[in-house]
ROLUMRO-817689 format. One line per 4 residues: number of its first residue (from 1); their letters; for each residue x, y, z of C-alpha. Coordinates in steps of 0.001 Angstrom, whole numbers, plus 500000, padded with zeros to 6 digits. Layout:
% ROLUMRO-817689
NUM = A = X,Y,Z  ...
This chain:
% ROLUMRO-817689
1 = XXXX = 508069,106041,666714  506928,103340,664476  507170,105647,661478  510543,107354,661803
5 = XXXX = 513960,106261,660966  515688,105244,664018  517857,102810,665656  516986,099313,665978
9 = XXXX = 516969,097637,669339  519968,097373,670961  519085,094267,673248  521940,095286,675559
13 = XXXX = 521973,092721,678963  519054,093746,681464  519602,091860,684558  518361,094533,686893
17 = XXXX = 515261,093458,688843  512639,096362,689698  513141,097002,693412  510008,097002,695421
21 = XXXX = 511392,099771,697476  511918,102312,694390  508242,101508,693411  506865,102014,696933
25 = XXXX = 508626,105011,697551  507470,106552,694414  503794,105511,695049  504276,106769,698489
29 = XXXX = 505313,109951,697829  502881,110545,694903  500191,109422,697460  501295,112387,699894
33 = XXXX = 501499,114798,697399  498093,113832,696223  496470,113992,699695  498253,117432,700681
37 = XXXX = 496960,118893,697582  493360,117793,698404  493466,119014,701941  494937,122285,700923
41 = XXXX = 492292,122380,698428  489430,121577,700898  490913,123809,703403  492292,126777,701825
45 = XXXX = 489712,126912,698850  489364,130677,698909  493181,131345,698619  493839,128800,696239
49 = XXXX = 490865,130793,693920  492679,133987,694636  495986,132177,692953  493636,131161,690306
53 = XXXX = 492503,134569,689594  496267,135746,689061  496845,132811,686875  499121,130736,689168
57 = XXXX = 496835,127700,689530  494441,126622,687033  493988,123973,684424  492113,120654,685619
61 = XXXX = 492050,122145,688913  494433,124064,691678  495029,120480,693125  496499,119230,689857
65 = XXXX = 499420,121589,689579  500113,121719,693711  500079,117861,693785  503002,118113,690945
69 = XXXX = 505133,120590,692618  504878,118785,696252  505707,115215,694686  509011,117094,692940
73 = XXXX = 510079,118963,695987  509452,115755,698322  511973,113578,696197  514256,116332,695651
77 = XXXX = 514731,116318,699359  515026,112853,699321  517514,112760,696503  519480,115488,698196
81 = XXXX = 519731,113356,701599  520690,110377,699190  523447,112098,697411  525141,113546,701108
85 = XXXX = 525080,109999,702457  526349,108535,698906  529523,110724,698842  530886,111194,702281
89 = XXXX = 533312,108668,702417  536734,108956,701187  537742,107317,697870  540653,108016,695378
93 = XXXX = 541398,105380,693044  543378,105821,689768  541870,107499,687019  541932,108567,683398
97 = XXXX = 540385,111568,681961  539155,111136,678334  538960,114199,676420  537983,113928,672922
101 = XXXX = 538561,117247,670709  537943,118358,667518  539174,122094,666728  539515,122760,670166
105 = XXXX = 542762,124964,669983  540935,128233,671233  539670,126526,674679  541951,123311,675278
109 = XXXX = 544674,124316,677315  542224,125775,679762  540372,122733,680179  543601,120533,681160
113 = XXXX = 544707,123053,683295  541369,122852,685437  541976,119071,685219  545478,119433,686258
117 = XXXX = 544225,121832,689150  541740,119197,690105  544161,116523,690132  546280,118908,692650
121 = XXXX = 543039,118284,695172  542569,114797,694408  544378,112182,696423  544764,109553,693520
125 = XXXX = 546480,109378,690141  545463,110962,687290  546065,110519,683516  544980,112742,680848
129 = XXXX = 544242,110673,677496  543574,113212,674746  541734,112108,671246  542770,114258,668837
133 = XXXX = 539733,113883,666357  540726,115099,662779  541520,118551,663939  542539,120759,661498
137 = XXXX = 543793,123868,663594  546599,123658,666423  544803,121556,668922  547093,118825,669229
141 = XXXX = 550230,121028,669552  548516,123117,671891  547288,120447,673858  550600,118774,674241
145 = XXXX = 552136,122238,675647  549533,122252,678541  550255,118550,679099  553659,119333,679409
149 = XXXX = 552940,122240,682105  550657,119991,684129  551997,119770,687523  549638,117068,689137
153 = XXXX = 548608,115023,686274  550205,113338,683366  548698,112990,680492  549367,112174,676432
157 = XXXX = 547564,113080,672825  546454,110305,670685  545512,111098,667186  542146,109451,666463
161 = XXXX = 542002,109473,662462  538205,108055,662280  535983,111151,662648  533110,111359,665048
165 = XXXX = 533298,112166,668940  531543,108633,669835  534511,106483,667702  537004,108598,669537
169 = XXXX = 535702,107663,672807  535536,104007,672035  539262,104354,670666  540320,106251,673795
173 = XXXX = 538215,103238,676464  540126,100665,674952  543402,102474,675541  542616,102535,679084
177 = XXXX = 543537,100358,681713  541945,102414,684838  538983,101302,686401  537417,104476,686148
181 = XXXX = 536998,106635,683050  536213,110447,683710  534663,111876,680509  535123,115491,679465
185 = XXXX = 534327,117325,676500  537064,119658,675259  534871,123001,675529  534727,122090,679459
189 = XXXX = 536354,123602,682381  535682,121445,685600  535762,123102,689255  539039,122553,691220
193 = XXXX = 537161,119825,693663  534887,118302,691034  536952,114894,690707  537291,114520,694618
197 = XXXX = 533548,114953,695034  532715,112773,692211  534690,109768,692710  533491,109322,696586
201 = XXXX = 530271,108101,695086  531934,105170,693529  532889,103805,697456  529655,102096,696999
205 = XXXX = 529840,099286,694176  526280,099998,693613  527430,103111,691823  527935,102948,688012
209 = XXXX = 527853,106402,687040  528344,109783,688435  527304,113599,686782  526718,117069,688283
213 = XXXX = 525952,120600,687562  526998,122003,683837  527015,125560,684456  527466,128092,681789
217 = XXXX = 531298,129029,680889  530388,132553,681006  527811,134712,683000  527418,137451,679906
221 = XXXX = 524623,137499,677838  520940,136748,677932  521270,133059,676530  523738,132345,679709
225 = XXXX = 521476,133659,682003  518647,131671,680346  521096,128542,680155  521629,129118,684038
229 = XXXX = 518025,129082,685258  517579,125871,683220  520570,124326,684634  519778,125151,688383
233 = XXXX = 515846,123831,687908  516735,120976,685590  519949,119316,687068  519711,121232,690519
237 = XXXX = 516216,119941,691392  514387,117610,688661  517660,115284,688353  517673,115087,692192
241 = XXXX = 514506,114300,692336  514896,111520,690009  517626,110068,691929  515539,109771,695039
245 = XXXX = 514223,106191,693502  517016,105374,690694  514669,107238,688143  517843,108974,685940
249 = XXXX = 517729,108129,682509  520673,110380,681536  523818,112351,682855  525259,114893,680745
253 = XXXX = 528616,113842,678642  530284,116934,679028  531493,115846,682516  530696,112203,683455
257 = XXXX = 532375,109261,685475  532221,105689,684249  532997,102588,686149  534834,100961,683300
261 = XXXX = 533810,097289,683359  530386,098095,683543  530997,100480,680446  532299,098179,678815
265 = XXXX = 529906,095489,679809  526592,097712,678610  528168,097851,675127  530702,101040,675329
269 = XXXX = 529394,104460,673348  527103,103848,670600  528062,105330,667311  526429,107215,664794
273 = XXXX = 523109,108337,666962  522034,111525,668946  522011,111123,672577  524716,108814,673116
277 = XXXX = 525881,110260,676563  522022,109509,677715  522041,105897,676095  525020,104597,677711
281 = XXXX = 523547,105642,680987  520321,103926,680362  521782,100788,679634  524582,100939,682330
285 = XXXX = 521453,101117,685000  519697,098397,683198  522471,096167,684271  521879,097282,688041
289 = XXXX = 524061,100096,688493  522976,103163,690065  523349,106959,688342  524056,109705,690638
293 = XXXX = 523480,113323,689696  524802,115651,692359  524699,119259,691708  527777,119767,694301
297 = XXXX = 529992,118762,691259  530362,121429,688893  531667,122528,685816  531187,125079,683229
301 = XXXX = 530815,124502,679353  530509,126779,676407  526642,128455,675766  525466,128977,672135
305 = XXXX = 526281,132614,671304  523672,132572,668739  520322,131896,667685  521222,129476,664714
309 = XXXX = 523772,127678,667004  521125,127323,669783  518376,125862,667215  521030,123523,666171
313 = XXXX = 521873,122740,669477  518222,121954,670718  517401,120429,667998  519787,117957,668165
317 = XXXX = 519461,117451,671859  515521,116849,671444  515862,114564,668622  517960,112469,670625
321 = XXXX = 515198,111420,672979  513512,109639,670139  516791,107984,669308  517552,106947,672482
325 = XXXX = 514168,105600,673608  514238,103420,669820  517677,102247,670810  516177,100747,674095
329 = XXXX = 512600,100279,672914  512699,096351,674790  512762,098012,678452  509351,100323,677440
333 = XXXX = 506692,099108,680012  509095,096430,680934  508437,095884,685013  512085,094876,685756
337 = XXXX = 513603,098474,685429  511615,101718,686786  513031,103971,683960  511795,101426,681310
341 = XXXX = 507839,101437,683393  507804,104716,684487  510545,107183,683680  511032,106969,680006
345 = XXXX = 507180,107010,679027  506824,109785,680960  509740,111571,679187  508219,110688,676167
349 = XXXX = 504498,111966,677201  506219,115463,678516  508204,115553,675196  505112,115330,673105
353 = XXXX = 503457,117738,675587  506185,120239,675096  506504,119919,671045  502986,120603,671198
357 = XXXX = 502816,124047,673513  504189,126665,671104  501374,125419,668373  498350,125289,671024
361 = XXXX = 499597,128726,672283  499528,130427,668814  495955,128380,668261  494878,129873,671681
365 = XXXX = 495811,133239,670988  493691,133269,667639  490854,131769,669116  490545,134135,672311
369 = XXXX = 491158,137257,670332  489462,136434,666892  486976,134273,667744  486256,135115,671385
373 = XXXX = 482796,135653,670960  482185,133030,669266  483306,129836,671114  483510,128991,674195
377 = XXXX = 486860,128987,675628  488901,128768,679145  489541,131925,681304  492564,133744,680439
381 = XXXX = 493972,132690,683814  493809,129695,683169  495712,129494,679980  498652,131691,681707
385 = XXXX = 498555,129356,684586  499369,126434,682305  501977,128111,680160  503690,129939,683264
389 = XXXX = 501724,129372,686613  503623,127039,689093  506525,126437,686815  507121,130239,687222
393 = XXXX = 506875,130218,690836  509054,126728,691613  511841,127943,689380  512224,131331,690938
397 = XXXX = 512242,129356,694409  514739,126960,692858  517178,129764,691684  516758,131677,694824
401 = XXXX = 517517,128943,696883  520742,128265,694522  521891,131808,695943  521101,133283,692250
405 = XXXX = 518276,135704,693005  519250,138012,690256  518053,135712,687829  514428,136079,689217
409 = XXXX = 514685,139425,687057  515138,137433,683738  512300,134562,684721  509553,136476,682635
413 = XXXX = 511678,136172,679219  512977,132507,680558  509196,131814,680263  509211,133150,676388
417 = XXXX = 512291,130893,676404  510546,128180,677049  508289,128496,674224  510813,128959,672072
421 = XXXX = 512208,125577,673344  508815,124407,672628  509089,125279,669200  512933,123562,668826
425 = XXXX = 511145,120212,670454  508353,120130,667650  511205,121058,664722  513295,117902,666278
429 = XXXX = 510167,115698,665907  509401,117112,662111  513426,116821,661043  512970,112986,661661
433 = XXXX = 513057,110807,658657  509851,109233,657633  510766,106815,654845  507523,104940,653067
437 = XXXX = 509161,101547,653537  508816,099728,656742  512431,097879,655836  513899,101500,655705
441 = XXXX = 512464,102719,659279  515691,101214,661483  519364,101299,661244  521947,099435,663367
445 = XXXX = 523442,102020,665475  527090,100339,665871  528109,099444,669562  532039,098372,668888
449 = XXXX = 532740,097301,672404  529398,095205,672537  530001,091941,674597  526617,090651,674629
453 = XXXX = 523064,090733,673006  520809,089118,674774  516796,088155,673331  514082,089621,675296
457 = XXXX = 510348,089135,675405  508820,092051,673725  505215,092746,674845  502424,093950,672071
461 = XXXX = 503629,097733,672543  507242,097081,671916  506075,095322,668665  504019,097961,667473
465 = XXXX = 506864,100388,667732  509578,097900,665945  509672,099467,662269  511343,096239,661161
469 = XXXX = 508262,093951,662068  507153,092705,658867  503623,091576,660736  503271,094746,661815
473 = XXXX = 504138,096268,658453  501515,094325,656511  498850,094770,658879  499544,098563,658642
477 = XXXX = 499118,098085,654888  495866,096426,655127  494420,098884,657200  495406,101638,654559
481 = XXX = 493969,099664,651719  490582,098976,653697  490860,102825,654794
């Protein structure tokens, strides 16, 4: 974080105060999970040893893995209950659907038709604003024909001559007067009731962002099956659990609804960096507004059709973790936000763990099969439990509860896909730029709609992560010279 070339701190407004109930809930559920795991380990020690023998529990002890899953399941139930209570009231204000498009002639008509159908199930007026972002194909013409055929929504195609999705989004935001903006990617097809379900959450003034479940557009192909498993576990389970204590730090930009005034107050969509969709959600929650991830809101988007495309996509996604963290480094370990003090540091740690999973698996295989008689090493069951184990069991349970037991057949291959994903995570770290000069380790990510940048007191950790900090750069140079 301190050596790579990453965005400088946005210093966007931070008005949220750490709510005692958020920390209390997280601490209470964590204590319950630990106590439950301890009781199970005491009363059912022989059974847990049997699970350890077949590589389902292991590592630092059965209770660690069991406690982690109990923690997530409990938070998931609480988050699901919050979503149900949040989205029960009818709420249908006028909305604008913002669609940035670049060379999407092959799918843009289907995207617009799906929005029009969803508008038919929505009680308020719907306006579509399609930003043609430097397309060289027939995107504008096909989109205009589809808009002319809309029955329930009205719309227009606007030329956005400056390349870049973020630039097109900010251009469109400046042209929209509606209080709520629905951002939809041009390759995304929403389900008929998506708009109605999403807007009901905004009946509460404390909700600023709402997202849903990004399923694959097609169920054909192995990569689509892997993506479905990944989505159901990530967005249909883990993301809901984070919502239990307002810990959501990002909502996928394929389909997301923003409260416009809060979006502008947070600075708009950041340009020239990876992960702009996560970045804006994080900055909006810093203002004290809740982000909702409701898996009942479903939409479908394209999945990479080749390994080359998959690698490019995942490397970009995983690199965004460091861009977003750097751009919001001021909230790291900042007690006023639970996202900055708990969720974001945990996400960074988890990213580091995932990046090292593939190299450690290779090292462990070499150590076991080549030097097994020389070095002491853990039992193979423990190694398999760390790589597979409870994540395998929980993933099977989640997809079954979501009504997709057929995906259990693909689960062993999905576990191998997780190692490939780990390799891409490592690639994202290694493909960052690491300049020798401290002055070259930071760049300004434009925030064209920014209205306010507030100075914040930085702790020693934030200062150490600042690549533009002259004192820290000088101290490092002296340490290198002494070494």
